[in-house]
C-alpha positions in Angstrom: -31.7 9.2 10.2 -33.9 7.1 12.3 -32.1 4.5 14.3 -28.8 6.0 13.5 -26.6 8.2 15.7 -25.1 11.4 14.4 -21.3 11.4 14.6 -20.7 15.0 13.7 -20.3 17.4 10.7 -16.9 18.2 9.3 -15.2 19.9 6.4 -13.1 16.8 5.7 -13.6 13.2 6.7 -10.6 10.9 6.5 -11.1 7.2 6.3 -8.2 5.2 7.9 -5.6 6.0 10.5 -2.7 4.2 9.0 0.4 5.8 7.5 -1.7 7.6 4.8 -4.5 8.8 7.1 -2.2 10.3 9.7 -0.2 12.0 7.0 -3.5 13.4 5.5 -4.5 14.8 8.9 -1.1 16.3 9.5 -1.1 18.0 6.1 -4.6 19.4 6.8 -3.3 20.7 10.1 -0.4 22.4 8.5 -1.9 23.6 5.2 -5.6 24.1 6.0 -5.7 24.9 9.7 -9.2 26.3 9.5 -10.8 23.1 8.3 -12.5 20.8 10.7 -11.9 17.1 10.2 -12.3 13.6 11.7 -10.5 10.3 11.1 -12.6 7.1 11.0 -10.6 4.0 12.0 -12.0 0.5 12.2 -9.3 -0.8 14.5 -8.7 0.1 18.2 -5.4 1.7 17.4 -3.8 3.7 14.6 -1.0 2.4 12.4 -2.9 0.3 9.9 -0.6 -2.3 8.4 1.8 -1.7 11.3 -0.8 -2.4 13.9 -2.4 -5.3 12.2 0.5 -7.5 11.2 2.2 -9.3 14.1 4.2 -12.1 12.3 7.8 -12.7 13.1 10.3 -10.1 11.7 7.4 -7.8 10.4 9.3 -4.9 8.9 9.3 -2.3 6.0 10.2 -3.4 2.5 11.2 0.2 1.7 13.7 2.5 3.3 12.2 4.7 6.0 13.7 7.8 4.5 11.2 7.5 1.7 8.5 5.5 3.5 8.6 8.1 6.3 6.7 11.4 6.0 8.3 14.3 4.1 7.7 16.6 7.1 8.9 14.3 9.9 12.4 12.9 9.7 13.1 9.3 10.4 15.8 9.3 13.1 16.2 5.6 14.0 19.5 4.0 13.1 17.8 1.3 11.0 16.5 2.5 7.7 14.9 -0.9 7.1 12.7 -0.7 10.2 10.7 -3.3 12.1 7.0 -3.0 12.7 7.0 -1.7 16.2 9.3 1.1 15.3 7.2 2.2 12.5 4.0 2.0 14.7 5.8 4.3 17.2 6.6 6.7 14.4 3.0 6.9 13.4 2.0 7.6 17.0 4.7 10.2 17.4 3.3 12.0 14.4 -0.2 11.9 15.6 0.8 13.3 18.9 3.0 16.1 17.5 0.2 17.3 15.1 -2.6 16.9 17.6 -4.3 14.3 15.5 -5.3 11.7 18.1 -8.3 13.5 19.6 -9.7 13.6 16.0 -9.7 9.9 15.5 -12.9 7.8 16.0 -11.5 4.4 16.8 -13.5 1.2 16.3 -15.7 2.6 13.6 -16.1 0.4 10.5 -17.2 2.5 7.5 -20.1 0.8 5.7 -21.2 3.2 3.1 -20.8 6.8 1.8 -23.5 8.7 -0.2 -22.9 12.0 -1.9 -25.7 14.6 -2.1 -25.4 17.2 -4.9 -28.2 19.2 -3.4 -26.4 19.4 0.0 -22.8 19.3 -1.4 -21.8 16.8 1.2 -21.0 13.2 1.9 -23.1 11.2 4.5 -20.8 8.4 5.8 -22.3 5.5 7.7 -20.1 3.5 10.1 -20.7 0.7 12.5 -19.4 1.4 16.1 -17.7 -2.0 17.0 -18.3 -2.0 20.7 -22.1 -1.9 20.5 -23.0 -2.4 16.9 -24.7 1.0 16.6 -24.7 2.8 13.2 -23.3 6.3 13.3 -23.5 8.8 10.5 -21.0 11.5 9.8 -21.4 14.4 7.2 -18.5 16.1 5.5 -18.1 18.3 2.4 -15.0 16.3 1.4 -14.2 12.6 1.7 -10.5 11.6 1.7 -10.0 7.8 1.5 -6.8 6.6 3.1 -7.9 3.0 3.8 -5.0 1.2 2.3 -5.2 -1.4 -0.5 -6.0 -4.8 1.1 -8.7 -6.4 3.0 -8.0 -6.3 6.8 -10.5 -8.9 7.5 -9.1 -11.8 5.5 -5.8 -12.5 3.6 -5.7 -14.6 0.5 -5.4 -18.2 1.0 -6.2 -20.9 -1.5 -7.6 -24.3 -0.5 -5.0 -26.9 -0.9 -5.7 -30.5 -1.9 -6.4 -32.7 1.1 -5.4 -30.0 3.5 -8.0 -31.4 6.0 -5.9 -34.4 6.4 -3.0 -32.5 7.8 -2.7 -32.7 11.6 -0.4 -29.7 12.3 -1.2 -26.0 12.3 -1.9 -23.9 9.2 -1.4 -20.2 9.7 -1.8 -17.1 7.5 0.6 -14.3 8.4 -2.2 -11.7 8.5 -3.8 -13.7 11.5 -0.7 -14.7 13.4 -1.3 -16.2 16.9 0.5 -14.4 19.6 1.3 -17.6 21.5 2.7 -19.6 18.5 5.8 -21.6 19.6 7.9 -22.7 16.7 11.1 -23.3 18.5 12.6 -26.6 17.5 9.8 -27.2 15.0 9.8 -28.0 11.3 8.1 -25.2 9.3 7.0 -24.9 5.7 6.3 -21.3 4.5 4.4 -21.3 1.3 5.1 -18.3 -0.9 8.0 -16.3 -2.3 6.9 -12.7 -1.8 8.0 -10.1 0.8 6.2 -11.7 3.6 7.8 -15.1 3.1 11.2 -13.6 2.7 10.7 -11.7 5.9 9.3 -14.7 8.0 11.7 -17.4 6.9 15.0 -16.1 8.3 13.5 -15.0 11.5 11.8 -18.3 12.2 14.9 -20.1 11.2 16.8 -18.6 14.2 15.0 -21.0 16.5 13.1 -23.5 14.4 14.7 -26.9 13.6 14.3 -26.2 9.8 12.3 -23.7 7.7 11.5 -24.5 4.0 10.3 -21.7 1.8 8.1 -23.6 -0.7 7.6 -21.6 -3.9 6.2 -22.2 -7.3 8.4 -19.5 -9.0 11.3 -17.5 -7.6 11.3 -13.7 -7.0 14.1 -11.3 -7.3 15.9 -10.7 -3.9 18.1 -7.7 -3.2 20.3 -7.5 0.0 20.7 -4.1 1.5 22.2 -3.0 4.9 19.4 -2.4 7.4 21.4 0.7 8.6 22.1 3.5 6.1 25.6 4.6 7.2 25.6 7.7 5.1 22.3 8.9 6.5 23.4 8.2 10.0 26.7 10.0 9.4 24.9 13.0 7.9 22.5 13.2 10.7 25.4 13.4 13.2 26.9 16.4 11.5 24.0 18.3 9.8 20.7 19.7 11.1 18.2 16.9 11.3 15.8 18.1 8.6 18.7 18.9 6.3 20.2 15.5 6.6 16.8 13.8 6.1 16.0 15.8 3.0 19.4 14.9 1.4 18.9 11.2 2.2 15.4 11.2 1.0 16.3 12.9 -2.3 19.1 10.4 -2.8 17.0 7.4 -2.1 14.1 8.6 -4.4 16.7 9.1 -7.1 18.2 5.7 -6.6 14.6 4.0 -6.6 13.9 5.9 -9.9 17.1 4.9 -11.5 16.7 1.2 -10.6 13.1 1.1 -11.8 13.9 2.9 -15.1 16.9 0.6 -15.7 14.6 -2.4 -15.1 12.1 -1.1 -17.5 14.5 0.1 -20.2 17.2 -2.7 -20.0 15.5 -5.6 -18.3 18.0 -8.2 -19.3 20.9 -6.2 -18.0 19.1 -5.5 -14.7 18.1 -9.2 -14.3 21.7 -10.2 -14.9 23.0 -7.8 -12.3 20.4 -8.8 -9.6 21.1 -12.5 -10.1 24.9 -11.9 -9.9 24.4 -10.1 -6.6 22.2 -12.9 -5.2 24.7 -15.6 -6.4 27.5 -13.9 -4.4 25.5 -14.2 -1.2 25.2 -18.0 -1.4 27.7 -20.8 -1.1 29.7 -21.4 -4.3 28.3 -24.9 -4.5 24.7 -23.9 -4.2 23.2 -26.6 -6.5 19.9 -25.2 -7.9 20.5 -21.4 -8.2 18.7 -20.8 -11.5 15.7 -22.9 -10.4 15.4 -21.1 -7.0 16.4 -17.5 -7.7 15.8 -16.7 -11.4 12.3 -15.6 -12.0 10.4 -16.2 -15.3 9.7 -12.5 -15.5 11.8 -9.3 -15.8 12.5 -7.1 -12.8 9.8 -4.9 -11.5 7.0 -6.8 -13.2 6.5 -7.7 -9.5 8.1 -5.8 -6.5 11.7 -6.8 -5.6 12.1 -8.6 -2.3 14.3 -6.6 0.0 16.6 -8.7 2.2 18.2 -6.6 5.1 21.7 -7.6 6.0 21.5 -10.7 3.8 19.4 -12.5 6.5 17.7 -14.7 4.1 20.9 -15.7 2.3 22.6 -16.3 5.6 19.9 -18.6 6.8 20.2 -20.6 3.7 23.9 -20.7 3.9 23.8 -22.0 7.5 21.4 -24.8 6.5 18.6 -23.4 8.7 16.4 -22.5 5.8 16.0 -24.1 2.4 14.2 -22.9 -0.7 12.2 -25.6 -2.4 10.9 -24.7 -6.0 8.1 -27.1 -6.7 4.3 -27.5 -6.9 2.0 -28.8 -4.3 0.4 -32.1 -5.1 -1.5 -32.5 -1.8 -1.3 -32.2 1.9 -0.6 -35.3 4.1 -1.1 -35.8 7.7 2.5 -34.8 8.5 3.3 -32.2 5.8 3.1 -31.6 2.1 3.6 -34.0 -0.9 5.1 -32.2 -3.9 4.6 -32.9 -7.6 8.2 -34.1 -7.8 7.5 -36.8 -5.3 9.4 -35.2 -2.4 7.5 -34.8 0.9 8.2 -31.9 3.3 7.5 -32.7 6.9 6.0 -29.9 8.9 4.8 -29.2 12.3 3.6 -25.8 11.1 2.6 -24.6 7.7 2.5 -20.9 7.0 0.4 -19.8 4.1 2.2 -16.7 3.0 0.0 -16.6 -0.1 -0.7 -13.0 -0.3 -3.5 -10.4 0.3 -6.9 -9.7 -1.0 -6.8 -6.3 -2.6 -9.7 -4.0 -2.1 -10.4 -0.3 -3.0 -11.8 2.4 -0.7 -11.7 0.1 2.4 -14.7 -1.9 1.0 -16.9 1.2 1.3 -20.2 1.1 -0.6 -20.2 4.3 -2.6 -23.3 6.0 -4.0 -23.9 9.3 -5.8 -27.3 10.9 -5.0 -28.6 7.6 -3.8 -27.3 5.6 -6.9 -24.8 3.0 -6.2 -21.4 3.2 -8.0 -18.2 1.2 -7.8 -14.5 1.9 -8.4 -14.3 -0.1 -11.5 -16.9 2.1 -13.1 -14.6 5.1 -12.9 -11.4 6.4 -14.4 -8.5 7.7 -12.3 -8.0 11.5 -12.4 -4.4 12.5 -11.8 -4.0 9.3 -9.8 -5.9 11.0 -6.9 -9.6 11.5 -7.8 -12.0 9.7 -10.1 -14.2 11.0 -12.8 -17.7 12.3 -11.7 -17.1 11.4 -8.1 -17.3 14.9 -6.5 -15.2 16.0 -3.5 -13.5 12.7 -3.2 -9.8 11.8 -3.2 -8.0 8.5 -2.4 -4.5 7.5 -1.7 -3.1 4.5 -3.6 0.6 4.4 -3.3 3.4 3.3 -5.8 4.1 -0.3 -6.7 7.6 0.7 -7.7 8.6 2.9 -4.8 7.6 3.8 -1.2 3.8 4.1 -0.6 4.1 7.4 1.4 5.7 9.3 -1.4 2.3 9.3 -3.1 0.5 10.1 0.2 2.4 13.4 0.7 1.7 14.8 -2.7 -1.9 13.6 -2.8 -2.4 15.5 0.5 -0.7 18.5 -1.1 -3.2 18.4 -3.9 -6.2 18.0 -1.7 -5.2 21.0 0.4 -4.6 23.0 -2.8 -8.0 22.1 -4.1 -9.8 22.9 -0.8 -8.1 26.3 -0.7 -9.2 27.0 -4.4 -12.7 26.0 -3.6 -12.8 28.5 -0.7 -11.3 31.2 -2.9 -14.0 30.6 -5.6 -16.8 30.2 -3.2 -17.4 26.7 -4.5 -18.8 23.8 -2.6 -18.3 21.1 -5.2 -15.3 20.1 -7.2 -15.9 17.4 -9.8 -13.4 16.1 -12.4 -15.8 15.5 -15.3 -15.0 13.1 -18.1 -16.6 14.5 -21.2 -15.2 11.9 -23.6 -17.2 8.9 -22.6 -15.6 6.9 -25.5 -12.1 7.3 -24.1 -10.4 3.8 -24.0 -10.3 2.2 -20.5 -6.9 0.7 -19.7 -5.8 -1.3 -16.6 -5.2 0.6 -13.4 -1.5 -0.4 -13.3 0.4 -1.4 -16.4 3.0 -4.3 -16.5 2.6 -5.4 -13.0 1.8 -9.0 -12.6 1.7 -9.6 -8.8 -1.1 -12.0 -7.8 -3.1 -9.6 -5.6 -3.4 -7.3 -8.6 -4.2 -10.0 -11.1 -6.9 -11.4 -8.8 -8.6 -8.0 -8.5 -8.0 -6.4 -11.8 -11.8 -6.3 -12.7 -12.6 -4.5 -9.4 -10.1 -1.7 -9.7 -10.6 1.8 -11.3 -9.5 2.3 -14.9 -6.8 4.2 -16.6 -7.5 6.5 -19.6 -5.2 6.8 -22.5 -4.2 10.5 -21.9 -3.4 13.0 -19.3 -4.9 13.6 -16.7 -6.8 10.2 -16.8 -3.6 8.3 -16.1 -2.0 6.7 -13.1 1.7 7.2 -14.0 3.5 5.2 -11.3 6.0 8.0 -11.7 6.8 10.1 -8.6 8.7 12.9 -10.3 5.9 13.4 -12.9 3.1 13.1 -10.4 4.8 15.4 -8.0 4.8 18.1 -10.6 1.2 17.4 -11.7 -0.2 17.4 -8.1 1.9 20.2 -6.5 2.6 22.6 -9.4 0.2 22.3 -12.3 -2.9 24.4 -12.1 -5.9 22.8 -10.6 -8.2 24.6 -13.1 -7.5 22.5 -16.1 -10.8 22.7 -18.1 -11.8 19.3 -16.6 -12.3 20.1 -12.9 -15.7 21.7 -12.5 -16.6 24.0 -9.6 -20.1 24.7 -8.5 -22.4 25.3 -5.5 -24.8 23.0 -3.7 -27.7 22.0 -5.8 -26.4 23.3 -9.1 -26.5 21.0 -12.1 -23.0 20.3 -13.4 -23.1 20.7 -17.2 -20.7 18.6 -19.2 -17.6 20.5 -20.4 -16.1 20.1 -23.9 -12.9 18.0 -23.8 -10.3 20.8 -23.8 -7.2 19.1 -22.3 -4.2 18.4 -24.4 -3.9 14.7 -25.2 -0.8 14.2 -23.1 1.3 16.5 -21.1 5.1 16.3 -21.2 5.1 15.1 -17.5 2.9 12.1 -18.4 5.0 10.9 -21.3 
């Protein structure tokens, strides 16, 4: 410990003070009030994504009745909320549950080492204001660090971009003083970020082009949920919230299952809806709006109050489906020969996906990495003791997973206390079990670029990430924790391999 400062000893250490980390702390407060905890956060404020991103129009791409916490109703009129409103919601939650004093801001986690002899994690963090290394110890480590690199977004290098004389900006690093009024702007990309930025910039810019290689599915939805707002006016707040949340979860599940089971039908429906939002004489609809993949192979892009379609209809925004040949001093030359003039180019080209907040993990001093492990119930990982991580849904709101993972962790901690155990380890006895991709049938670029770095799926329960809220809710909140796989022991005890006793697949995982 020489040269390192001691940051404290805790029962639970949470990494990340974004939506997931604040939820985890709130659940611990409610369900395990006797447990001590701290939250390690690299930024100067809580909120995660909603504190980091400052680009124009930053908003949720899920409704806040499912992106919001199960235990704290969303009461704003807009269900598709802007970044500042979500940031405020996270702060309110932290204040209501007394979480803020437990947060260690501006501490960047560097590494975490598990000691079997001591039954604890030693987490090393760098304190940003002075560079000092601080060590925390905890019996249980709860990773809530999100899924992408906060330091750098993904931006490819474009041919001859050095010749361009204007500004190139990535949305993850948006300059606060950027003035785009009356300017020509090219936004490169077709994902949620581009679809958010384009209509907002188009309000004051001279013209905004959304330059895409391939289209994405866009779905318009009212920013305000009139039924939710009506129910909140006549019913108790929590009752109205639960009803709205249940309805929206059911709608998400129905839409996703329809997309998976009847992709052609769903594709046709989505395209018909988009076509109705555009002028009847729109010349290149199939080229600009019909993706070469089926719905939910990538996330659908939510368009609140048809703002993207309206910007196109008014001529303030234009979708250009083409490939970049090279940058010029004044813009971008396309493969088709067309040149787009631009004072500002926004590279909305995506994120760099990372696991565990880039924390270097080791077990008894031996380094290990996420891709060397298999997911256990979508929450823990084989043979990493006393360790859980939140990774939300690609087909629904992120926070749905956060709530049920926190439920499971609290159940596990209570069972460990009841058994007098200090270690809980999901042991994989069948070392020959096939390793499958972390997420099936999802082709978004940030996953494709990082697939080799992600944990693996097995071919049977409980070694599967299901991407199914209903099934995982049952698994994490109702099924017994003692399943013949989770091993319990005391500090220093050797954990002996168990025979594989689990059934090949439970009904919930089918």
